[in-house]
N, C-alpha and C positions, 0 to 999 in steps of 0.2 A: 283559334286560328291566329296565325302570325300576321303581322301587318306586311303590306307590300314592301316597306323599307327594309325589314329584316330579310326578305327574299331577293333583294336587289344586289346587283353587283357593287353598289355603293356601300354595302356592309363589308366588303373585303378590305382588309388592311392594305393589300398590295395596290388596290385601286385608289384608296384614300391617299397613300403615299405618292402614287404616280400622279394623281390630280394636283396635289401640292407642287410637285415637280413641274408639271405643265404650266401652272400659275407663275411659278418662279422664272421659267423660261420666257413666258410673255413679258413678265416685269423687267427682266435684264435686257431683252432684245429691243425694248423701247428706246434704249440708250444708244443703239448702234448707229453708225452713219446712215444718212438718208439713202445714199447710193446702194446700200445693202438691203433695202426694203424687199426687193424682189429676188434677192440672192440668198445670202446665208440666213437672213431673218426669216424668210418664207420656208426655207429648208428646215431650220431648226424647230420652228413652230409646227410644221407638218409632222416631223418625226416625233416630237413630243406628244402631240395629240394622238398619233397612231399607238402609242404605248397604251394609253388608257382606253382608247376605243376598241382595241384588240382584246384587252382584258374584259371589258363589258360584253363584247360579242362572244367571246369564248365562254364566259360565265353562263350565257343562256343557251349554249349548245347542249344537246342531250348526250351525244356520243363522246366518250372520253377521248378518242383519238382526234375528234373534231376540236375539242377544248384544247388539247395540247397543240394543235396546228395554230390556233389563234394566240396562244401564250408564246408559241415560238416566234411568231410574227412580231409580237410585242418585244421579245428579247432582241430581235433584229433592229427594231426601231430604237431601242435603248442603246445598242452599240453604235448605231448611226449617230445619235444625239451626243454620245461620248466623243466621237470624231469631231463634230461641229464645235464642241467645247474646247477641244484641244486647239483647233484652228482659230476659234475666237480669242483664246488666250495668247496664242502666237501673234495674231494680228493686233493685239492690244485693245480688243473691243471690250474684253472683260479683264478685271484685275486678277492678280494671283489669288487674293483672298476669295473672290467670287468663285473662281475656278475650283479652289479647295472646297469651298461649301457645296457646289454642285457635285463635285467627285464624291463626297460623303453620301449625298442623296443617291447618286447613281449607284454606288456600291451596295447601299441598303436596298434599293429597288431590284438590283440584279439578284441579290440574295433571296428576296421575297419571291420574285417570279421563278427562280430556280426551285425554291422549296415547294411552291404551288405546283410546278410541273412534276417534281419528284413524287409528291403525293398522288397526283393523277396517274402518273406512270405506274406507281406501285399497285394502285388499284386495278390496272389493266393487265398486269403480268399474270400469266397462267401459274397456278400453284403447282408445286412439285409433288403433291400427294396423289 
């Protein structure tokens, strides 16, 4: 029998990469101005957490359409965080270098989520035979 760890959402590379992204968002937003604590900091952290929370919840769903719905929400949160990263760069809350590093992570996460969704979608398509 496999251990609980192997059967967990934590075994998904997409969740692992997303978790690191969330940690990095928390790390960088600690440097934001205090007046943004309940503004952009709160919004960025909420959106980042939503990415991995929805991956975890979708992983535990039995129906493939349900799984896709949660992964789609995760994609929406990822797009939202990208918007906040652009804003943070433009407001000079993050450096161009930090923005570029986050963009690399964002692109990788986007590809992983899309690939996971494509695999699930393929599994639910009716066959032509």
